C-alpha positions in Angstrom: 5.4 -16.3 -2.2 7.8 -16.3 -5.2 5.8 -14.3 -7.7 8.0 -11.2 -7.6 11.2 -13.2 -7.9 9.6 -15.3 -10.7 8.7 -12.2 -12.6 12.2 -10.7 -12.3 14.2 -13.8 -13.1 11.7 -14.7 -15.9 12.3 -11.3 -17.6 16.1 -11.6 -17.3 16.3 -15.1 -18.7 13.8 -14.5 -21.4 16.1 -11.8 -22.8 19.0 -14.2 -22.8 17.1 -16.9 -24.7 16.0 -14.5 -27.4 19.6 -13.8 -28.3 21.8 -15.9 -30.5 25.4 -16.2 -29.4 26.2 -14.9 -25.9 29.3 -12.9 -25.0 30.9 -12.9 -21.6 29.6 -9.4 -21.2 26.0 -10.5 -21.9 26.3 -13.1 -19.2 27.9 -10.7 -16.7 25.2 -8.2 -17.2 22.5 -10.8 -16.8 24.1 -12.1 -13.6 24.2 -8.6 -12.1 20.5 -8.4 -12.7 20.0 -11.8 -11.2 21.9 -10.8 -8.0 19.9 -7.6 -7.7 16.7 -9.7 -8.1 17.8 -12.1 -5.4 18.7 -9.3 -3.0 15.4 -7.6 -3.6 13.7 -10.9 -2.7 15.4 -10.8 0.7 18.0 -13.5 -0.1 21.1 -13.1 2.1 23.9 -11.2 0.4 26.4 -14.1 0.8 23.9 -16.6 -0.6 23.1 -14.3 -3.6 26.8 -13.7 -4.3 27.7 -17.4 -4.1 24.8 -18.3 -6.4 25.7 -15.8 -9.0 29.4 -16.7 -8.9 28.6 -20.4 -9.5 26.2 -19.7 -12.4 28.6 -17.2 -14.0 31.5 -19.7 -13.8 29.5 -22.3 -15.6 27.7 -19.9 -18.0 31.0 -18.6 -19.5 32.4 -22.0 -19.8 32.6 -24.6 -22.6 29.1 -26.1 -22.1 27.5 -22.8 -23.1 29.8 -21.9 -25.9 29.3 -25.3 -27.6 25.6 -25.3 -27.0 23.2 -24.8 -30.0 21.0 -22.6 -27.8 23.3 -20.7 -25.4 20.5 -18.7 -23.8 18.5 -21.9 -22.9 21.7 -23.5 -21.6 22.1 -20.5 -19.2 18.5 -21.0 -18.1 19.3 -24.7 -17.4 22.4 -23.7 -15.4 20.4 -21.2 -13.3 17.8 -23.9 -12.7 20.4 -26.5 -11.6 22.1 -24.1 -9.3 18.8 -23.0 -7.8 17.9 -26.6 -7.1 21.4 -27.1 -5.5 20.9 -24.0 -3.3 17.5 -25.3 -2.2 18.8 -28.7 -1.3 18.8 -30.9 -4.4 16.6 -33.7 -3.1 13.3 -33.7 -1.1 13.8 -34.9 2.5 10.8 -35.6 4.6 10.8 -36.2 8.4 12.9 -39.2 9.3 11.3 -41.8 11.5 14.1 -44.4 11.3 14.5 -44.9 15.0 13.2 -47.0 17.8 9.6 -46.1 18.8 8.6 -43.7 20.2 10.6 -41.4 17.9 11.1 -38.1 19.7 10.8 -35.0 17.5 11.7 -31.6 19.0 9.9 -28.6 17.6 11.8 -25.3 18.2 11.4 -21.7 17.1 10.5 -18.2 18.0 7.1 -17.2 19.4 4.7 -16.3 16.6 6.4 -18.5 14.0 3.5 -21.0 13.9 5.3 -23.6 15.9 2.3 -25.0 17.8 0.0 -25.0 14.8 2.8 -26.7 12.7 3.1 -29.3 15.4 -0.6 -30.2 15.0 -0.3 -30.2 11.2 2.7 -32.5 11.2 0.9 -34.8 13.7 -2.1 -34.9 11.4 0.1 -35.7 8.4 1.9 -38.5 10.3 -1.4 -40.1 11.4 -3.2 -39.9 8.1 -0.4 -40.4 5.5 2.2 -42.4 7.5 -0.4 -44.2 9.6 1.6 -43.6 12.7 0.3 -43.3 16.3 1.3 -39.8 17.5 1.4 -38.1 20.9 1.8 -34.4 21.2 3.1 -32.6 24.3 3.4 -28.9 25.0 6.6 -27.9 26.9 5.6 -24.3 26.9 5.2 -23.4 30.6 5.5 -19.6 30.0 3.0 -18.5 27.4 -0.5 -18.2 28.8 -2.8 -21.1 27.6 -0.1 -22.6 25.4 -0.8 -26.1 26.7 -4.5 -25.6 26.3 -4.0 -24.4 22.8 -2.2 -27.7 21.8 -4.9 -29.7 23.6 -7.6 -27.9 21.6 -5.6 -28.6 18.4 -5.3 -32.2 19.4 -9.1 -32.5 19.6 -9.5 -30.9 16.2 -7.0 -33.1 14.5 -8.0 -36.2 16.5 -4.4 -36.6 17.8 -3.6 -37.5 21.4 -2.0 -34.9 23.6 -0.2 -35.3 26.9 -2.4 -34.5 29.9 -1.5 -31.2 31.6 0.1 -31.3 35.0 0.6 -27.9 36.7 3.9 -27.0 38.1 6.2 -29.2 36.0 9.3 -27.8 34.2 9.8 -28.3 30.4 12.3 -31.1 31.1 10.0 -32.9 33.4 7.1 -32.7 30.9 9.4 -34.0 28.1 10.5 -37.0 30.2 6.9 -37.7 31.1 5.8 -37.5 27.4 8.5 -40.0 26.4 7.4 -42.4 29.2 3.7 -42.0 28.2 4.8 -42.7 24.6 6.5 -45.9 25.6 3.6 -47.1 27.8 1.0 -46.1 25.3 2.6 -47.8 22.3 3.0 -44.5 20.3 5.2 -44.4 17.2 6.1 -40.7 17.5 6.2 -38.1 20.2 6.1 -34.4 19.1 7.5 -32.0 21.7 6.4 -28.4 21.2 8.9 -26.2 23.1 8.4 -22.7 24.3 9.3 -19.7 22.1 10.3 -16.1 22.7 9.7 -13.0 20.8 13.5 -12.6 20.3 16.5 -14.9 20.8 17.8 -15.0 24.4 20.0 -17.1 26.6 17.1 -18.4 28.7 15.3 -19.7 25.7 18.4 -21.5 24.4 19.3 -22.9 27.8 15.9 -24.5 28.2 15.7 -26.1 24.8 19.3 -27.4 25.2 18.3 -29.1 28.5 15.3 -30.6 26.8 17.4 -32.0 24.0 19.8 -33.5 26.5 16.9 -35.1 28.4 15.1 -36.8 25.4 17.9 -37.1 22.7 15.5 -36.3 19.9 15.8 -38.0 16.5 14.8 -34.8 14.7 15.2 -31.2 15.8 12.9 -29.1 13.5 13.2 -25.4 13.5 9.9 -23.7 12.6 10.4 -20.4 10.9 7.9 -17.9 9.4 8.8 -17.4 5.7 7.5 -13.8 5.8 10.1 -12.6 8.3 12.9 -12.3 5.7 16.5 -11.9 6.9 15.4 -12.3 10.6 14.6 -15.9 9.8 18.1 -16.5 8.6 19.6 -15.0 11.8 17.2 -17.2 13.8 18.2 -20.4 11.8 21.9 -19.7 12.4 21.4 -19.2 16.2 19.3 -22.3 16.7 21.6 -24.5 14.6 24.6 -23.3 16.5 23.0 -24.1 19.9 21.1 -27.3 19.0 22.3 -28.7 15.7 18.9 -28.7 14.0 18.2 -31.5 11.6 15.7 -29.7 9.4 13.5 -26.6 8.8 9.8 -26.2 8.6 8.7 -23.0 6.8 5.3 -21.6 7.6 3.1 -19.2 5.5 4.8 -20.1 2.2 1.4 -19.2 0.7 1.8 -15.6 1.9 2.9 -12.6 -0.1 6.4 -12.3 1.2 9.4 -12.2 -1.1 10.6 -15.7 -0.5 14.3 -14.9 0.4 14.1 -16.7 3.7 13.3 -20.0 1.9 16.2 -19.6 -0.4 18.7 -18.5 2.2 18.1 -20.7 5.3 19.0 -23.9 3.5 22.2 -22.3 2.2 23.4 -20.7 5.5 22.6 -23.7 7.7 23.2 -26.6 5.3 20.1 -28.2 6.7 17.2 -29.3 4.5 13.8 -27.6 4.4 11.6 -30.6 5.2 8.1 -29.3 5.3 6.3 -26.1 4.3 2.9 -24.7 5.4 0.9 -23.7 2.4 -2.5 -22.8 4.1 -4.4 -22.6 7.3 -6.1 -26.0 7.2 -4.5 -28.9 9.0 -3.9 -30.8 5.8 -2.1 -27.9 4.2 1.5 -28.9 5.0 3.6 -30.3 2.2 7.0 -31.9 1.8 9.5 -29.5 0.3 10.8 -30.5 -3.1 13.7 -28.3 -4.2 13.4 -29.2 -7.9 9.7 -28.5 -8.1 10.1 -25.2 -6.2 12.9 -24.2 -8.6 10.6 -25.1 -11.5 7.9 -22.7 -10.2 10.3 -19.9 -9.5 11.5 -20.1 -13.1 7.9 -20.2 -14.4 8.1 -23.9 -15.4 5.1 -24.9 -13.3 4.7 -27.9 -11.1 2.6 -30.5 -12.9 3.4 -33.2 -10.4 1.9 -31.1 -7.6 -1.2 -30.5 -9.8 -1.6 -34.3 -10.3 -1.1 -35.0 -6.6 -3.5 -32.3 -5.6 -6.1 -33.5 -8.0 -5.7 -37.1 -6.9 -6.1 -36.1 -3.2 -9.1 -33.8 -3.7 -11.1 -35.8 -6.1 -13.6 -38.4 -4.7 -12.7 -41.5 -6.8 -16.2 -43.0 -6.6 -18.0 -39.8 -7.5 -15.5 -39.1 -10.3 -16.1 -42.6 -11.7 -19.9 -41.9 -11.7 -19.3 -38.5 -13.4 -17.1 -40.2 -16.0 -19.8 -42.8 -16.8 -22.4 -40.1 -17.2 -20.1 -38.1 -19.4 -19.5 -41.2 -21.6 -23.3 -41.4 -22.0 -23.5 -37.7 -22.9 -25.3 -36.8 -19.7 -24.4 -33.6 -18.0 -26.9 -31.8 -15.8 -26.6 -28.9 -13.3 -25.7 -31.3 -10.5 -22.7 -32.3 -12.5 -21.8 -28.7 -13.2 -21.9 -28.0 -9.5 -19.6 -30.9 -8.9 -17.1 -29.4 -11.3 -17.3 -26.0 -9.7 -16.7 -27.6 -6.3 -13.7 -29.6 -7.6 -12.2 -26.5 -9.2 -12.4 -24.7 -5.9 -10.7 -27.6 -4.1 -7.8 -27.2 -6.6 -7.4 -23.6 -5.7 -9.5 -22.0 -8.5 -8.2 -21.2 -11.9 -5.3 -19.2 -10.6 -4.3 -22.1 -8.3 -4.3 -24.6 -11.3 -2.6 -22.2 -13.7 0.2 -21.5 -11.2 1.2 -25.1 -11.4 1.1 -25.3 -15.2 4.3 -24.9 -17.2 5.0 -21.6 -19.0 2.2 -19.5 -17.5 4.2 -16.5 -16.1 3.0 -14.2 -18.9 -0.4 -15.6 -18.8 -0.8 -14.9 -15.0 0.0 -11.3 -15.7 -2.7 -11.1 -18.3 -5.1 -12.7 -16.0 -4.3 -10.2 -13.3 -4.7 -7.4 -15.8 -8.1 -8.7 -16.8 -9.2 -8.3 -13.2 -10.9 -11.7 -13.2 -13.3 -12.4 -10.3 -13.0 -16.0 -9.3 -15.7 -15.7 -6.7 -18.0 -16.4 -9.6 -17.6 -20.1 -8.7 -19.4 -19.5 -5.3 -22.1 -17.4 -6.9 -22.8 -20.0 -9.6 -23.0 -22.7 -6.9 -25.5 -20.6 -5.0 -27.7 -20.3 -8.1 -27.7 -24.1 -8.5 -28.5 -24.6 -4.8 -31.6 -22.4 -5.2 -33.0 -24.8 -7.8 -35.3 -27.7 -7.1 -34.1 -31.3 -7.9 -36.2 -31.4 -11.0 -34.8 -28.1 -12.2 -31.2 -29.3 -11.8 -31.9 -32.5 -13.6 -33.8 -30.9 -16.4 -32.8 -27.2 -17.0 -35.1 -26.9 -20.0 -38.1 -26.4 -17.7 -36.6 -23.2 -16.4 -38.9 -20.4 -17.7 -39.1 -16.8 -16.7 -41.0 -17.2 -13.4 -38.7 -20.0 -12.2 -35.6 -17.9 -13.1 -36.9 -15.0 -11.0 -37.5 -17.2 -8.0 -34.0 -18.7 -8.4 -32.4 -15.3 -8.7 -34.1 -14.0 -5.6 -33.2 -17.1 -3.6 -29.5 -16.9 -4.5 -29.2 -13.1 -4.2 -28.4 -12.7 -7.9 -30.0 -11.4 -11.1 -32.0 -13.2 -13.7 -29.2 -12.4 -16.2 -26.8 -14.3 -13.9 -29.1 -17.3 -14.1 -29.2 -17.0 -17.9 -25.4 -16.9 -18.1 -25.1 -20.0 -15.9 -27.6 -21.9 -18.1 -25.8 -20.8 -21.3 -22.5 -22.0 -19.8 -24.1 -25.3 -18.9 -25.4 -25.8 -22.4 -22.0 -25.1 -23.8 -20.3 -27.5 -21.4 -23.0 -30.2 -22.0 -22.3 -30.0 -25.7 -18.6 -30.3 -25.0 -19.1 -33.3 -22.7 -21.0 -35.1 -25.4 -18.1 -34.6 -27.7 -15.7 -35.8 -25.1 -17.9 -38.8 -24.4 -17.9 -39.7 -28.1 -14.1 -39.2 -28.3 -13.7 -41.4 -25.2 -15.5 -44.3 -26.9 -13.2 -44.0 -29.9 -10.1 -44.2 -27.7 -9.1 -40.5 -28.2 -11.0 -39.2 -25.2 -10.0 -37.4 -22.1 -7.7 -39.0 -19.5 -9.9 -40.8 -17.0 -7.9 -39.2 -14.3 -7.8 -35.6 -13.3 -11.5 -35.7 -12.7 -14.4 -33.5 -13.7 -12.7 -30.4 -12.3 -10.2 -30.3 -15.2 -12.5 -31.8 -17.8 -10.9 -35.2 -17.7 -13.5 -37.2 -15.8 -12.6 -40.2 -13.8 -10.5 -41.2 -10.8 -6.8 -40.6 -10.0 -4.7 -39.9 -13.1 -2.7 -42.8 -14.5 0.6 -41.5 -15.8 3.2 -43.9 -17.2 6.2 -44.3 -14.8 8.7 -42.9 -17.4 6.5 -39.8 -17.9 6.2 -39.3 -14.2 10.0 -39.5 -13.9 10.4 -36.8 -16.5 7.8 -34.6 -14.7 9.8 -34.9 -11.5 12.9 -33.8 -13.4 11.1 -30.6 -14.5 10.5 -31.8 -18.1 7.3 -31.9 -20.1 7.2 -35.6 -21.2 5.9 -36.8 -24.5 4.3 -39.9 -23.0 1.4 -38.2 -21.2 -2.1 -39.6 -22.0 -4.5 -37.6 -24.3 -6.3 -34.8 -22.4 -3.5 -34.1 -19.9 -1.8 -30.7 -20.3 0.9 -31.3 -23.0 -0.4 -34.8 -23.7 -2.3 -34.0 -26.9 -5.9 -35.0 -27.6 -8.8 -33.0 -26.1 -7.4 -30.2 -24.0 -8.5 -29.8 -20.4 -11.4 -27.5 -19.6 -11.7 -25.0 -16.8 -15.4 -25.2 -15.8 -17.3 -22.0 -14.9 -14.9 -19.9 -16.9 -16.7 -19.1 -20.3 -17.2 -16.0 -22.4 -14.9 -13.6 -20.8 -11.4 -12.4 -21.7 -9.5 -14.2 -24.4 -6.1 -15.3 -23.2 -3.5 -16.9 -25.5 -3.6 -20.7 -25.4 -6.7 -20.8 -23.2 -9.5 -19.5 -25.4 -12.6 -17.9 -23.9 -13.9 -18.6 -20.4 -17.8 -18.5 -20.5 -19.3 -17.0 -17.4 -16.1 -15.6 -15.9 -16.8 -12.0 -15.0 -14.6 -9.1 -14.0 -14.3 -7.8 -10.5 -16.6 -4.9 -9.8 
């Protein structure tokens, strides 16, 4: 979502940091470019102008003049103001009210409101351990109620039974009564939407709000709609007094201006963001971490959380034990390939690492084909149990059979086996280093070459990570923590990228 803005701002700020002393003219020129970059990213004019004015006021002040590195101080000021514009602190959904807590979901048709309702319900049931009831108040759109009922079955969240002929207000009241009688903690009310703003839409949601007095009024907006989303946010806030925003499709290829503008024009926090199609792909919005990523500083905390959530602790522990013993067969390799895919592939991991903006450009230029993970897994699946455990028995005839079974070539099988040998040697080294106390962090799991269960990061280091800093107290093996660097499995002899070395087995797109 923010790639274009990240590239523009990164280039502007890089030029500042390469200079020595900064004049007021240097800052003014840079701020003009920053404003242009924000406008091109669909940020509202008033928001872009206010942002630049605040940065410029601080950047030509005493704190920059007296700084040893003026350019870096300007970068810090831009970061701080970006965080302030996005909302400073993360604010999740508030449930501090008597049960059942009514939450009203509003927004235009097509913004992803119904799907977001199901995602939020799933999040509340799995992470917050709350008993949730969903109810569709959309009596106009064909099959809208049936859609929510279907999503309820898929997410295993209860939905209010459909009664034909009731108005939105009547359904809302019935949902709250069912919530009280059923002992539910939260009732999510999915209201009707329109393709455009109109008086009938607003009148209906206002009546529903009066009837149930919701604790939260969440506006669901599509992050790809640009300035229209800002107009929508203003209108709904004026009519309902929304308490927060939910942005959908933040994983899309839009320019990101809506995310930067809506918080500023409404003064209401962005609480959750949709980052994928799966029901578990809705995250709490953290302004500091988003600012870090926009400025190319990565999001190591998100990487840690994603790894901890996607790695099976029991299997990771077994993998770590095998690694300590110097054992690494093709079953282990397949496990690493699977873990890497769960983390979003190499590009997904690299996007959350600090200082990778230039690296991402080189990766894009190298035309890297990450579907190699799936092809390599298919080759391993075409092997027998004995062949996976003991790759040395794979001779010419077996390789031909495996290639035919996986729809690949014998040379692809040979590449995979070569990569496995290289990784097996590396795992033996890591196992020995682990015994000597210098080994990989038993934490980020096999997918990152660390092996083990959830990462154990000292509290003081985690606090620095949340502040956008790269702490010194990270354990060996963690990015920036010294010791054995993390590995990216399945990525061997391909292009050389600075700081990453070679990636065996990673091909180019054809």
